[in-house]
PLY file of the C-alpha trace (Angstrom):
ply
format ascii 1.0
element vertex 202
property float x
property float y
property float z
element edge 201
property int vertex1
property int vertex2
end_header
45.61 3.29 -5.31
47.35 3.12 -8.36
46.01 4.30 -11.63
45.78 1.92 -14.79
48.62 2.82 -17.29
49.45 1.98 -20.92
51.10 1.73 -23.60
51.31 6.29 -25.10
52.16 4.29 -27.99
49.31 3.22 -28.25
47.26 5.53 -26.64
48.58 8.46 -28.42
46.37 6.22 -31.81
43.42 7.80 -30.50
44.19 11.24 -29.58
43.38 13.90 -31.18
46.41 16.06 -33.22
45.13 18.72 -32.91
42.55 20.93 -31.38
41.31 22.57 -27.77
40.83 18.52 -25.84
40.77 17.43 -21.81
42.57 14.79 -21.76
42.06 12.70 -18.53
42.02 9.48 -16.43
38.42 9.73 -15.19
35.37 7.22 -14.27
32.28 7.56 -13.85
32.34 9.66 -10.70
35.85 11.16 -10.68
38.46 12.65 -12.83
42.84 12.96 -11.50
43.76 16.60 -11.95
48.09 16.46 -11.37
50.03 19.25 -9.74
54.05 18.59 -8.35
55.12 20.01 -5.08
58.14 20.30 -2.35
58.45 17.67 -0.51
56.92 19.49 2.43
53.48 19.81 0.93
53.70 16.21 -0.66
54.33 14.64 2.04
51.45 16.64 4.32
48.57 15.24 1.25
50.05 12.10 1.66
49.44 11.20 5.13
46.43 13.46 5.58
44.41 12.70 2.44
44.03 16.43 1.54
45.94 19.74 0.47
46.89 21.21 3.39
49.81 22.10 6.44
52.30 25.44 7.12
53.90 25.27 3.35
50.30 25.15 1.43
49.07 28.48 0.68
44.84 29.21 0.03
45.85 32.99 -0.58
47.38 32.36 -4.17
45.46 30.55 -7.11
46.70 26.64 -7.56
46.67 25.28 -10.74
45.54 21.93 -11.03
46.40 20.04 -14.90
43.85 16.83 -15.98
46.35 16.36 -18.88
49.51 13.68 -17.25
51.66 14.01 -20.41
51.11 18.42 -19.50
52.48 17.85 -16.06
55.09 16.06 -17.11
56.68 18.65 -19.28
55.73 21.42 -16.50
57.70 19.51 -13.60
60.43 18.15 -16.12
58.80 14.24 -15.43
59.60 15.47 -11.68
62.48 16.70 -11.45
62.20 20.68 -11.05
63.03 22.14 -7.51
60.16 22.04 -5.06
58.28 19.24 -8.25
59.61 16.53 -6.96
56.30 15.08 -5.21
54.02 14.34 -8.34
49.93 13.78 -6.93
47.01 12.66 -8.73
44.40 14.54 -6.56
40.94 12.41 -7.50
37.91 14.94 -7.44
34.34 14.55 -8.44
33.10 15.23 -11.95
30.81 17.41 -10.65
32.61 19.99 -8.87
35.24 19.56 -11.95
32.46 20.21 -14.18
31.08 23.10 -12.59
35.19 24.37 -13.02
34.86 24.59 -15.75
31.70 26.27 -16.21
32.98 28.79 -14.04
35.52 29.41 -15.31
37.17 32.52 -16.62
40.08 32.29 -19.64
43.44 33.28 -18.51
43.25 36.44 -22.01
41.21 38.72 -22.86
41.88 37.33 -27.00
40.87 33.91 -25.49
37.44 35.07 -24.55
34.38 35.69 -25.32
33.43 39.10 -23.47
33.03 42.54 -25.66
34.73 44.24 -23.86
38.38 44.61 -21.54
36.18 46.04 -19.41
33.63 42.70 -18.70
36.25 40.11 -19.20
38.17 41.75 -16.11
35.27 42.26 -14.18
34.95 38.21 -14.78
37.99 38.18 -13.32
37.49 39.99 -11.07
34.58 38.43 -9.35
35.24 34.22 -10.53
37.31 31.34 -9.11
38.76 30.34 -11.11
40.49 30.88 -14.22
41.28 28.55 -17.52
44.34 28.24 -19.75
44.76 26.47 -23.28
48.80 25.84 -23.46
50.65 23.43 -26.02
50.46 19.70 -25.28
53.54 18.11 -25.28
55.48 14.55 -25.90
57.41 13.32 -23.69
60.15 14.50 -24.83
58.90 17.60 -23.96
58.39 18.30 -28.02
55.65 20.61 -28.77
52.35 18.85 -29.93
49.64 20.63 -31.98
47.22 19.78 -29.79
46.20 21.78 -26.90
45.67 21.53 -23.12
43.54 22.86 -20.41
44.67 24.04 -17.01
42.80 25.76 -14.07
44.13 28.28 -11.66
41.71 27.62 -8.85
41.67 30.33 -5.46
39.73 31.85 -2.90
36.32 29.39 -1.62
36.62 27.37 -4.55
40.66 26.27 -3.99
39.59 25.28 -0.28
36.95 22.74 -1.93
39.38 21.43 -3.88
42.13 21.00 -1.51
39.22 19.25 1.08
35.95 18.33 0.92
35.74 17.61 -2.87
39.27 15.96 -2.90
38.12 12.29 -2.54
41.54 10.48 -3.60
45.54 11.46 -3.16
47.73 9.09 -5.32
51.29 9.22 -5.25
52.53 8.83 -8.54
56.77 9.34 -7.63
57.05 5.48 -8.30
55.40 6.27 -11.19
57.65 9.16 -12.97
60.38 7.96 -11.35
60.03 5.07 -13.86
58.40 6.21 -16.94
60.84 8.76 -17.30
63.80 6.97 -18.14
61.28 5.95 -21.36
60.85 9.92 -21.92
63.03 11.38 -24.15
62.85 9.08 -27.17
58.76 9.08 -26.23
60.11 5.14 -26.17
57.39 2.78 -27.21
58.28 0.94 -23.85
57.22 4.16 -21.90
53.57 3.61 -19.94
51.07 6.53 -19.04
48.35 6.50 -16.76
45.14 5.98 -19.33
43.54 9.28 -20.57
40.84 9.50 -23.31
38.99 12.89 -24.23
37.33 14.07 -21.00
33.34 14.92 -21.88
31.82 16.84 -19.26
27.96 14.70 -17.28
24.98 16.43 -18.97
22.86 18.08 -16.72
0 1
1 2
2 3
3 4
4 5
5 6
6 7
7 8
8 9
9 10
10 11
11 12
12 13
13 14
14 15
15 16
16 17
17 18
18 19
19 20
20 21
21 22
22 23
23 24
24 25
25 26
26 27
27 28
28 29
29 30
30 31
31 32
32 33
33 34
34 35
35 36
36 37
37 38
38 39
39 40
40 41
41 42
42 43
43 44
44 45
45 46
46 47
47 48
48 49
49 50
50 51
51 52
52 53
53 54
54 55
55 56
56 57
57 58
58 59
59 60
60 61
61 62
62 63
63 64
64 65
65 66
66 67
67 68
68 69
69 70
70 71
71 72
72 73
73 74
74 75
75 76
76 77
77 78
78 79
79 80
80 81
81 82
82 83
83 84
84 85
85 86
86 87
87 88
88 89
89 90
90 91
91 92
92 93
93 94
94 95
95 96
96 97
97 98
98 99
99 100
100 101
101 102
102 103
103 104
104 105
105 106
106 107
107 108
108 109
109 110
110 111
111 112
112 113
113 114
114 115
115 116
116 117
117 118
118 119
119 120
120 121
121 122
122 123
123 124
124 125
125 126
126 127
127 128
128 129
129 130
130 131
131 132
132 133
133 134
134 135
135 136
136 137
137 138
138 139
139 140
140 141
141 142
142 143
143 144
144 145
145 146
146 147
147 148
148 149
149 150
150 151
151 152
152 153
153 154
154 155
155 156
156 157
157 158
158 159
159 160
160 161
161 162
162 163
163 164
164 165
165 166
166 167
167 168
168 169
169 170
170 171
171 172
172 173
173 174
174 175
175 176
176 177
177 178
178 179
179 180
180 181
181 182
182 183
183 184
184 185
185 186
186 187
187 188
188 189
189 190
190 191
191 192
192 193
193 194
194 195
195 196
196 197
197 198
198 199
199 200
200 201
């Protein structure tokens, strides 16, 4: 399946210009997050519908990004070595919302913990890290808005890579086509349709 796209210039008018916001492509039951891999990992994921194989590491933290343009900035629009396979990974919203609930900020200063010791204990016991980074325009220019990325490890990473992963979407063609329009934030640029994400109410 391919993701619905929309002109970046039109979406930009609807997105918040500043603050911490999760921009994502989602529906009633699922949300798409992005990762970029080397060819061997990307091919395995597309062939098997899950992450794995000899080159994918379940022993290290893996970072997911629901914001397409943040992934484009990080991967150089799929040109950085080892990040040529940009994939959209559709997961259950209930799983993603659980990640947000369980996440511990990646720095003490960004957390609500009363002491460094409490924060360090939470970091050690949690499988999920949360980090807010500057969002970026297609050209790479830094924005006032901040985008989220989530680091997964342990059993949470196992679940993400297998039973919670509903679909693996090959984004390479879209990335290659739209890379040509990215440097000047062209009016012709198309990106996956993203809206501000709000977790489902319990």
